[in-house]
N, C-alpha and C positions, 0 to 999 in steps of 0.2 A: 425378174426380181433376182437380186444377187445375195447369196447367203454367205455368212463369215466362216471362216474355217474354225473348227472346234478346238478349244484350248483345254489341254488336259488339265485335270484338277491338280492343285499343289501338292507336291509329295512331302512327306515328313522325313526328316533326317533320320538315318539309322543311328542308333546310339550303341557304342561297344559295351559290352557287359564289363564290369570292373574286374581287374585281374586279381588273382589270388596273392601274386608275388608283391611284397613291400618294395617300393622304389626308394633308392638312397638319394638324398638331396645333394645337388652340384653345389660345391663350395663358390660362393660369390666372390671372396677375396683370395687373391693369389698368395701361394705359399712362398715365403722369401727363400731364395736359394742362398747356398753358402756363398758369401762374397769373398772375392780375392781381387787383389789388384793393387797397383802402385799409385800414390798420389804424392804431388810435390807442392810444397808451398813457400814461396810463391811460384807460380808456373812460369814467370818471365823475370829475368834478372839481367843486370849489367854483367860485363865479363869479370871474373874472379870473385864474384858475391858468393854468399852461401844459401843453401836451399835445404829445407827440411824434407826428407823423403820419409814416408810411412807407407807400410803395405801388411796385407794380410794374405793368408793362403799359402804360406810356406810349411814346410815340414816342421813340427814342433821341435826346437832346440838346434835346428840346422844352422849352418853358416851362410850368411848372406852376402854375397859379392855384388857391389853395385858399380856401374860403369856407365860413362857417358861416351857414346859413339866408339864403344870398344876400349876405352881407356879406363882402367880401375881408377874410381874416386872415392871409395869407402868400402869398409867391411864391417859387418855387426852380426850379432847372433839372434835367431828368432826366439820369441818367448814360447811358453809352453802352449799358448793359444793359437801360435802359427804368425803373429803378428810382429811388426817391428818398426823402430822409428830411429832416424840417424840424421847428422847433419853432414852435408856434402859441400865441398868447395868445387866451383865450376872450374877453377885453375886455368889451363891454357886453351880452354875450348873457344874456338872462334865465334864470331857473332852469326846468328841463324838458328835454325830449329834443329835441335838434337834429341836422339831417343835414349833416355835413361833406362836402363834394364836393371833388374835385381834377380840375381839367380840363387835359388834357395831349395832346390827340389823341383820347384815350379819356375818358369820364368815369367815375371812380371815386367811390363813396360809402360812408360808414360813419356810424353813429350814435354820437352823444356825449350822455352824460347830464350835465347841469350841476344839482348838488344843493346845498342847503343844509346845511352841516355845523355842528352845535354839539357842545361838548365838556361833558360832565357832570363836575363837580368831582371830585376824587379823594376818598379815605376820610377823609382829614385834614379837608378843608372840611366833610364831613357831621359828623364827631365834633365839631369846633367848634361848629356850629349846635346840635346836640343838647345838648351840655354848657351852652351858653348858656341854652336853654330849661328844662333841669333846674334850673339855679341859679336863675333867676328864679321858677319855680314853687315850689321849696324855700323860698325867701325869702318868697314871698307865703303858703304855707301855714304857715310858722313865725310869721310876722307875725300871722296870723288866730288862731292857738292862743293867742299871748301877749295879744292884746287881748280875749279872752274868759276870762281868769283873774279870779276874784274879787280886789277890791282887799285889799290889806294894811291891817289895822287897826294904828293906832299903840299902842303898850303903855305 
């Protein structure tokens, strides 16, 4: 006869005694940091268009110098809260992506896309061109049919 191995009795988990120190709760929502940065509206424009640049994080009352690719495109002054807003003209900047920087004690940057915009004609222009080619084709086809008719014999 075979005997089964002995199973130890279940152990009870040890419970740690409550500590006398109060614990501080960990905040569940993050604390917002002081934001700083440069934003452009709109972020993509055709050459020579205007862009509104706004930013925050500058030294209060400081002069703000704005550049596109190193070329100066605007100057303004920071408000008491360190923010600013001004309108820039893209001027002679070439088509492509450019870095706009604002120097005001801090250096802020944002990307600006200068794009070539073309407008495709509406439905009326397309219909006019289509109608023109249909009329020319109809005339040519009709003329070709008439030129191959047998000549009439005089009676």
